[in-house]
C-alpha positions in Angstrom: -40.0 -104.6 98.0 -41.1 -101.1 98.6 -39.9 -100.2 95.2 -42.1 -102.9 93.5 -45.1 -101.8 95.4 -44.7 -98.3 94.4 -44.4 -99.3 90.7 -47.6 -101.3 90.9 -49.5 -98.5 92.4 -48.3 -96.3 89.7 -49.6 -98.6 87.0 -53.1 -98.9 88.6 -53.2 -95.2 89.0 -52.7 -94.9 85.2 -55.5 -97.4 84.3 -58.1 -95.8 86.4 -57.3 -92.5 84.7 -58.9 -93.7 81.2 -62.0 -91.6 80.2 -65.4 -93.1 81.0 -68.6 -93.1 78.9 -72.0 -92.1 80.0 -74.9 -94.5 80.2 -76.4 -92.7 77.2 -73.2 -93.4 75.3 -73.5 -97.0 76.2 -77.1 -97.2 75.0 -76.3 -95.5 71.8 -73.2 -97.6 71.2 -75.1 -100.8 71.8 -77.9 -99.7 69.5 -75.4 -98.8 66.8 -73.6 -102.2 67.1 -77.0 -104.0 66.8 -77.9 -101.9 63.7 -74.5 -102.7 62.1 -74.9 -106.3 63.0 -78.3 -106.4 61.3 -76.9 -104.7 58.2 -74.1 -107.3 58.0 -76.7 -110.1 58.5 -78.8 -108.7 55.6 -75.7 -108.3 53.4 -74.7 -111.8 54.2 -78.2 -113.1 53.3 -78.1 -111.2 50.0 -74.6 -112.4 49.2 -75.7 -116.0 50.0 -78.7 -115.7 47.8 -76.7 -114.0 45.0 -74.0 -116.7 45.3 -76.6 -119.5 45.1 -78.3 -117.9 42.1 -74.9 -117.3 40.4 -73.8 -120.8 41.1 -77.0 -122.1 39.6 -76.8 -119.8 36.6 -73.2 -120.5 35.9 -73.8 -124.2 36.2 -76.7 -124.0 33.8 -74.7 -121.8 31.5 -71.7 -124.2 31.6 -74.1 -127.1 31.0 -75.7 -125.2 28.1 -72.4 -124.3 26.7 -71.1 -127.8 26.9 -74.3 -129.1 25.2 -73.8 -126.4 22.5 -70.2 -127.4 22.0 -71.2 -131.0 21.9 -73.8 -130.2 19.2 -71.2 -128.1 17.3 -68.8 -131.0 17.5 -71.4 -133.4 16.2 -72.2 -131.1 13.4 -68.5 -130.7 12.6 -67.9 -134.4 12.8 -70.8 -135.0 10.3 -69.4 -132.3 8.0 -65.9 -133.8 8.2 -67.3 -137.3 7.6 -69.3 -136.1 4.6 -66.2 -134.3 3.2 -64.1 -137.3 4.0 -66.4 -139.5 2.1 -66.2 -137.1 -0.9 -62.5 -137.2 -0.7 -62.4 -140.9 -0.4 -64.7 -141.3 -3.5 -62.5 -138.9 -5.4 -59.4 -140.6 -4.3 -60.8 -144.0 -5.3 -61.6 -142.6 -8.7 -58.1 -141.2 -8.9 -56.6 -144.6 -8.0 -58.8 -146.3 -10.6 -57.8 -143.7 -13.2 -54.1 -144.0 -12.4 -54.4 -147.8 -12.7 -56.2 -147.4 -16.0 -53.6 -145.0 -17.4 -50.8 -147.3 -16.2 -52.5 -150.1 -18.2 -52.7 -147.8 -21.2 -49.1 -146.9 -20.7 -48.2 -150.6 -20.8 -50.2 -151.0 -24.0 -48.3 -148.2 -25.6 -45.0 -149.5 -24.4 -45.9 -153.0 -25.7 -46.9 -151.5 -29.1 -43.6 -149.5 -29.3 -41.6 -152.6 -28.4 -43.4 -154.7 -30.9 -43.0 -152.1 -33.6 -39.3 -151.7 -33.0 -38.3 -155.3 -32.2 -40.6 -157.0 -34.7 -42.2 -154.9 -37.5 -39.4 -152.5 -38.1 -36.8 -155.2 -37.8 -38.7 -157.4 -40.3 -38.9 -154.5 -42.8 -35.1 -153.9 -42.5 -34.4 -157.6 -42.9 -36.7 -157.8 -46.0 -34.9 -154.8 -47.6 -31.5 -156.4 -46.7 -32.5 -159.8 -48.1 -33.8 -158.1 -51.3 -30.5 -156.4 -51.7 -29.0 -159.8 -52.3 -30.8 -160.1 -55.6 -28.6 -160.6 -58.6 -28.4 -158.9 -62.0 -31.5 -157.3 -63.5 -33.6 -158.7 -60.7 -32.0 -156.1 -58.3 -34.5 -153.5 -59.3 -36.7 -151.1 -57.4 -40.1 -152.7 -57.8 -43.5 -152.3 -56.1 -42.4 -154.5 -53.2 -39.6 -152.2 -52.4 -41.8 -149.2 -52.6 -44.4 -150.7 -50.3 -41.7 -151.9 -47.8 -40.1 -148.5 -47.7 -43.6 -147.0 -47.2 -44.3 -149.5 -44.4 -41.0 -148.5 -42.8 -41.9 -144.8 -43.0 -45.4 -145.6 -41.5 -43.8 -147.5 -38.6 -41.3 -144.7 -38.0 -44.2 -142.2 -37.9 -46.2 -144.4 -35.7 -43.2 -144.7 -33.3 -43.0 -140.9 -33.1 -46.7 -140.6 -32.5 -46.7 -143.3 -29.8 -43.7 -141.7 -28.1 -45.5 -138.4 -27.9 -48.6 -140.1 -26.6 -46.5 -142.0 -24.0 -45.1 -138.7 -22.8 -48.6 -137.3 -22.4 -49.7 -140.4 -20.5 -46.6 -140.2 -18.2 -47.2 -136.5 -17.6 -50.9 -137.1 -16.8 -50.0 -140.0 -14.4 -47.6 -137.6 -12.7 -50.3 -135.0 -12.3 -52.8 -137.5 -11.0 -50.3 -138.9 -8.5 -49.5 -135.4 -7.3 -53.2 -134.5 -6.9 -53.8 -137.9 -5.3 -51.1 -137.2 -2.8 -52.8 -133.9 -2.0 -56.1 -135.8 -1.5 -54.3 -138.4 0.7 -52.8 -135.7 2.9 -56.2 -134.0 3.2 -57.8 -137.4 4.1 -55.1 -137.9 6.8 -55.8 -134.5 8.2 -59.6 -135.2 8.2 -59.0 -138.6 9.8 -56.9 -137.0 12.5 -59.4 -134.2 13.3 -62.2 -136.9 13.4 -60.2 -138.8 16.1 -59.7 -135.5 18.0 -63.3 -134.3 17.8 -64.8 -137.7 18.5 -62.5 -138.0 21.5 -63.6 -134.5 22.6 -67.2 -135.4 22.1 -66.8 -138.3 24.6 -65.3 -136.0 27.2 -67.4 -134.4 30.0 -66.7 -132.4 33.1 -66.3 -135.6 35.1 -63.8 -137.2 32.8 -60.4 -138.1 34.1 -57.1 -136.5 33.0 -58.7 -133.1 32.5 -56.3 -130.2 32.9 -56.3 -126.4 32.9 -54.0 -124.7 30.5 -51.5 -122.3 32.1 -49.3 -121.7 29.1 -48.3 -118.3 27.8 -49.3 -118.8 24.1 -52.9 -118.7 22.9 -55.0 -121.8 23.5 -56.8 -121.4 20.2 -54.0 -121.0 17.5 -56.4 -121.6 14.6 -56.1 -118.8 12.0 -58.0 -120.5 9.1 -61.7 -119.6 8.9 -64.3 -122.3 8.2 -65.0 -120.8 4.8 -61.3 -121.1 4.0 -61.4 -124.7 5.3 -64.3 -125.6 3.1 -62.8 -123.7 0.1 -59.5 -125.6 0.6 -61.2 -129.1 0.5 -63.4 -128.0 -2.4 -60.4 -126.8 -4.3 -58.7 -130.1 -3.9 -61.9 -131.9 -5.1 -62.3 -129.6 -8.0 -58.6 -130.0 -9.0 -58.9 -133.7 -8.9 -62.1 -133.6 -10.9 -60.4 -131.4 -13.5 -57.6 -134.0 -13.8 -60.1 -136.8 -14.0 -61.9 -135.0 -16.8 -58.7 -134.7 -18.7 -58.2 -138.5 -18.5 -61.4 -139.5 -20.2 -60.6 -137.8 -23.5 -57.0 -138.8 -23.2 -57.9 -142.5 -22.9 -60.4 -142.1 -25.8 -57.6 -140.5 -27.8 -55.2 -143.3 -27.0 -57.8 -145.9 -28.0 -58.4 -144.0 -31.3 -54.6 -143.7 -31.9 -54.0 -147.4 -31.3 -56.9 -148.4 -33.4 -55.8 -146.2 -36.3 -52.2 -147.4 -35.9 -53.4 -151.0 -36.1 -55.6 -150.3 -39.1 -52.8 -148.4 -40.9 -50.2 -151.2 -40.2 -52.6 -153.9 -41.3 -53.5 -152.0 -44.4 -49.9 -151.5 -45.3 -49.1 -155.1 -44.4 -51.9 -156.2 -46.8 -50.4 -153.8 -49.4 -46.9 -155.3 -49.0 -48.3 -158.9 -49.1 -50.3 -158.0 -52.3 -47.1 -156.5 -53.8 -45.3 -159.7 -52.9 -48.1 -161.8 -54.4 -48.1 -159.9 -57.6 -44.3 -160.0 -57.8 -44.1 -163.6 -57.0 -46.7 -164.3 -59.7 -44.6 -162.3 -62.1 -41.6 -164.3 -61.1 -43.5 -167.5 -61.6 -44.8 -166.4 -65.0 -41.3 -165.2 -66.0 -39.8 -168.5 -64.7 -42.3 -170.5 -66.8 -41.4 -168.4 -69.8 -37.7 -168.9 -69.2 -38.2 -172.6 -68.7 -40.1 -172.8 -72.0 -37.4 -170.7 -73.7 -34.8 -173.0 -72.1 -36.6 -176.1 -73.3 -36.9 -174.6 -76.8 -33.2 -173.5 -76.7 -32.1 -177.0 -75.7 -34.3 -178.4 -78.5 -32.7 -176.0 -81.0 -29.3 -176.8 -79.7 -29.9 -180.5 -80.3 -31.3 -179.8 -83.7 -28.4 -177.4 -84.5 -25.9 -180.0 -83.5 -27.6 -182.5 -85.7 -27.7 -179.9 -88.5 -24.0 -179.3 -88.1 -23.3 -183.0 -88.3 -25.4 -183.2 -91.4 -23.6 -180.2 -92.9 -20.2 -181.7 -92.1 -21.4 -185.0 -93.6 -22.7 -183.2 -96.7 -19.4 -181.4 -97.1 -17.6 -184.6 -96.7 -19.8 -186.3 -99.3 -19.3 -183.3 -101.6 -15.6 -183.7 -101.2 -16.0 -187.3 -102.5 -17.8 -186.0 -105.5 -15.2 -183.3 -106.0 -12.5 -185.8 -105.8 -14.3 -188.0 -108.3 -14.7 -185.1 -110.7 -11.1 -184.0 -110.2 -9.9 -187.5 -110.8 -12.0 -187.8 -113.9 -10.7 -184.5 -115.2 -7.2 -185.5 -114.3 -7.6 -188.8 -116.1 -9.0 -187.0 -119.2 -6.1 -184.6 -119.1 -4.0 -187.6 -120.3 -5.7 -187.7 -123.6 -3.4 -187.1 -126.5 -3.5 -185.0 -129.6 -6.8 -184.1 -130.9 -8.6 -186.3 -128.4 -7.7 -183.6 -125.8 -10.8 -181.7 -126.8 -13.5 -179.8 -124.8 -16.3 -182.2 -125.3 -19.6 -182.5 -123.6 -18.1 -184.8 -121.0 -15.4 -182.2 -120.3 -18.0 -179.4 -120.1 -20.2 -181.4 -117.7 -17.2 -182.4 -115.5 -16.0 -178.8 -115.3 -19.6 -177.7 -114.6 -19.9 -180.4 -112.0 -16.7 -179.2 -110.3 -18.0 -175.7 -110.2 -21.3 -176.8 -108.9 -19.7 -178.9 -106.2 -17.4 -176.1 -105.3 -20.3 -173.7 -105.0 -22.3 -176.2 -103.0 -19.3 -176.8 -100.7 -18.9 -173.1 -100.2 -22.6 -172.7 -99.4 -22.4 -175.7 -97.0 -19.3 -174.3 -95.3 -21.0 -170.9 -95.0 -24.1 -172.6 -93.6 -21.8 -174.6 -91.3 -20.2 -171.5 -90.0 -23.5 -169.8 -89.4 -24.7 -173.0 -87.7 -21.7 -173.1 -85.4 -22.2 -169.4 -84.6 -25.8 -170.0 -83.9 -24.9 -173.0 -81.8 -22.5 -170.9 -79.7 -25.2 -168.2 -79.3 -27.7 -170.9 -78.3 -25.3 -172.3 -75.8 -24.7 -168.9 -74.3 -28.4 -168.3 -74.3 -28.9 -171.7 -72.5 -26.4 -170.8 -69.9 -28.0 -167.4 -69.4 -31.5 -168.9 -69.2 -30.3 -171.5 -66.6 -28.7 -168.7 -64.6 -31.9 -166.7 -64.8 -34.0 -169.7 -63.8 -31.7 -170.4 -60.8 -32.0 -166.8 -59.8 -35.8 -166.9 -60.0 -35.7 -170.0 -57.8 
């Protein structure tokens, strides 16, 4: 216990040994503390005033900035809507032009199919049928010239339409490619409209707002507004250029189809006219052949009658010859001086000679008549064959 008491006394003795201030020090310290306190009060008042002013200014600045951003968003939305309307009008024109060119393409394909399956096939059939002509009728006439010319025209028209069809297909491809570009641009414009309209509806009190804490930049846009406008305008200009190509192309196709139809109809008329003339020639020739045949048949009948008459005349002359020979034979039995060359003998001999000459002439005429009859019969057969061919 004595030990504890001594330790306590030792501690107290140490505390009472701290230095003491004078009353003047106390007054000065108190005054200094009051002055510092006043300075801190003034500093706090200034900070409070500055804070209130800064809060008001930052609030006004934030509100002003938000309004400015809203205004810029509205301007941007109007710009995008205007540009989108331009793109939509251009795309609609592109769609209409594509449909128009597809219709022209179908017209060309129908024309090609008609030419190949109908016109050209008919020409080949006509030439093939005409090769079945017989004899002298198998000749190269005006009809053949015109049909060959029509075939050449159809072949040339086919080549022209094929080239035109290739141009149309290429232009349709270019239009579709440009139309795809416009469609992509429209999709991008529609997407940015949704984004900016949604942003325009947002305010500082909206729900689901968040602060970005990512490492990459929050504004990754690298394309300037001028480049944006130039890109859209370039798409519109490219589409306009393709549309401007389509107008003369369709006019060219109309002119080609019109000229093709005119050329084919003109050649068709020329072929029909050649057929008409040739048919008229055939009809005239057939009439001439029929008249010749009729005359030939008549002459054959007359020649047959003539031959019968000649044979009858020869037979009759043989009777007279037999009579004269019999008389001469009987008179040859005269005897002695009675076997003289008297007038009767002279006339009988002369009659025999005359009859012989007449028979010779008749036989010669009969031979000529038979030869003529054979010729007429051959002519009749030939005429009948020619008439059958003409039919």
